[in-house]
N, C-alpha and C positions, 0 to 999 in steps of 0.2 A: 521886409526879410520875406525871403521868397522860400518859394511851400518849397519840400525836396524835391516832390516829384518833380518839380519843373528844372529841374537841372537837368542842361547838357550832359552826357554822356561822354565824355568823348573815346571816340575808338586807337589810335594810335596812343602808342604804354609811352610814355617818356624810357630813352637809353640809355642817362645815365644821370646821372646821381644831379648834376646840374640842371637837366630839364626838367629832370623831379621838384627843386628847386625852383625854377621859374614857372610852371604849370602851377606848381603853388601859392607864390605872387600873384602870377592874374586870376587866381577865382576869387580870392582875397575878398571881402565884399558881398561874396553873391551865392555863398552859398546860407543855408537852414543854419542856425545856434545848436547843432546835436551836431550837423555836417561841421562846420566852423569849429566849434572843439577838436572835433579827429582833426583837420586842419592843424590846429596850432598843436598839440603835442605832438605830431610828426614833427613839422618846422619844430619843436624845442628839443626832436629824440631820436632824432634818424638814427645816429650812431645802433639804439640799442631794436630798431625793423629787423632786423640781420639774425636775432639770437633771441624775440618775444614771439609768444604767438600773436595772437588775432584777441584771444581773451585779454589774452594782457597788455597790448595798446591801447582795447575800450577802458581795462580799468582805467586806467593809465586817462583818459579822456576823458571818463565821468558819461560813456552812452554804452549803449547797449554793442553787444558784438556786432550784431543786426548792422547794426549806424557803421562802423570800422568798411564793412564788408560793403557795404555803399557808397563809402568813400572810396575807397577803393576803385571799384567802376568807376566813378566822373574821373578819378586820376588816370583812366585809362589801361586799367588792368581785368585779367576775367573775372577777379581776387582777391585779395592775400596773399594766398601761396605766388603769384605769380609775384607782389613788389615786391613781395620776401624776396626774391629770387634774383631784384639789379640790386638789392644791399650784398648780400650774401655774396655774392660775384665782383661788389667793391673790394669788402673785405677782405677777400682772400686775393688781392692783388696789393693787401695795405693797411694801415690807418689809416684817417683822417688827415688830412696835415690841419693846419691851424686856422691857418688864412681860411679855409672849408667851414670849417669851424663853426670860425667866427661871421663869416656868411649865412652857416643855418641861423645863429641867433639872436642876426637882425631878417630874417623872413622870418624866423620866429615871436618878431616882436619886438626880444629880451634887448635894447641898446640903450635902455633907461638906467641912469646908474641904478639909480636907488631897485629897482627892481630886480639888476642882480644880484647887491649883496640879498636880499629878501632869497631870492631863488637859491642861491651859495647857502647861506643861513640857514636854510632848509633841507638841502642836500646832507648838509654837515648833521642838522641832529639824525635825519635819514641815515647816514653811517658811524653814530656814536650809537646809537642804536641795534642796532645791527651787529657792534660788535661787542656790543656786553650778552645778546643773545646769541648770540653762535661763537662766544670767544670759549675754543678746550683749552679751558683747566689745566689737566692733566700735561697738554704738548707745551704749555705756559712754564710749569712750574719745573720738567726738565731739562727748558731753553737755561729758564735763573739758574739752577744747580752746574751748571752746562758751563755760564758765563762765571759765574759766580768763584768758582774752580780754578776757572781761568789765572796765569800772571800778568797774562799782558791780552788787554782783549783790542781786536782787530775792524773797525767797521768799514766797511766798504760800503758804497754805495753812488755810481751816476748815473748824470738824465735830470728822471726826476724824482728821484730816489734820493741825491744829493743833501740835498734840506734836513731828510730824516737823521743822514748818514754824520753828517755835520754838528748837529743838533746832538745827537748823544754825543760828538765829542765832547761838547762843551760843554755835559751836564756829567758824563765821566768825572773829567778834568774836576769842576767842583766838587764832587762826592769822590777829591783824591783816589779813586782807581788810575789807576799806568791802562796809558787807549792811544792803538797809531790813527791817525784815518789815512787812509789812502785813497788821495784823489785823484791821482792823473795828473796834477797839475805838469805841466811840460814834455807830457808822456813818460814821467817818471813812475813805476812802480815803488815798490816798499815790500814789494813777497822776498826777501832775502832776509826780512826780522821779524819775519813766521818760524815764530820754536816748539820746541815740546814744551808742552802744558798752555799752552795760549788756546786763544781759540777764536774766531770768523764772525761777527753779526756783519750779515750782509745782507742787504735789502736791495729788491726789486721787484720791477712789476711789466706785467707783462705791456707788450713787443720784451722780453728779457734784457735787460743788462751783457752786452758779452763780454765785458771785462768786467763785468761783478761771475757771471757762470765760470769763464778762466780761471781769475783768484780765488773764487771758492772751489775749485780744479785742483787745484795746486798745492791748495788744502789739507782738502785730503790724501792726496798724494804722498805729503808731509804729512800726516796723523794729526794733523791738530783739528777740535768740531770744528763744524759747523751750523750756525742757524742761522736761517732761512728768514728774511720779511716778507713777505708776498699776495700776491692775488688771490682767490680759490682759482678754474682749482689745482693750481699749482702739477698738472700732470707728469711738466715736463723736466722737475724739478727734480723728481724721485726718484729717491739712492742721492742724490747731490749737501741735503744736508743731513745732519744727526736731528737735528729736529726744525719741523719746519712750523712756524707760524704764518695762518691768512689769516687777513681782513684785507672788508668791502669798502672799495670808498667809491659810492652817489652818487654818478656825475650826473653835471648838468650840463646839455647840448655838445656829447664828449670833451670837456672839464671838467677833470677830479679833480678835488683838494686837497688836504693832508690830517683834514681835521681826524678823522679815524686815527688813523697812521700814528702821528705825534701821541698822541693818548695812551695809544698798547706801549712805544719806544720810552713814554716816559715813564710809566708803570714797571717795564722794564729795569729801566736804568735805576731808580730808585728799589724796586725789592732785589737787584745782585747786588747790593749795593748794603743791602740791610742783614741780606743772608751772606755779605764777605762779614762780617762788626759781629756774629754767632761764631 
């Protein structure tokens, strides 16, 4: 294993995420233990660099901040701030596509199925713990009250949110609670089905689905209360929902499971059913 002071410091910083990833691959096996820990952690969490401090990245890698700073310099950057700027600029141009996310996972050595299972189980556990720790009980009770009073519960969720909305439609049907799933199949909507006395449960995560936001706005205009289930901080959604429930899903390689969201959604459905019977 090479010594830290024997590693060549590159002078030209990567200008793109792809170039950054290529440089990481080129350094594999050439770094001392702590710097290799930095490289492995960074490779698996490229999506976190833009919004994380050097201390947070170092903690995730299990190294002191000075080691993370040294790693940045070896990569060709003057320090963590310059490296972070590359990722912030990429973030401002849009989220990582799935091909890039998959390439990042491979670069981090996480391509084995058993490794992926272990990583997603761990992120799911962290997400569930965060839900139990951060849940706002007052907001949850208010959401249950709004939905329990509704004649019909309308459910909206597109893209990544669709499994949550469709699962809720299944659960509400089994609980004999009138519910309508707004699925957008064939471009058809069910806006005309929104009636006074109903409620809309809208699920959307950043970057938010415009279809969901449009339906939520339409519901508010018709006087139908809206419960939003989303991720924090939900600043853009301020004023759109009568009640906003937030849940954080810890990601692995920019892939997020729905562990905590499904747990919260199921709890919400069962609580609504119990409240309607009282």
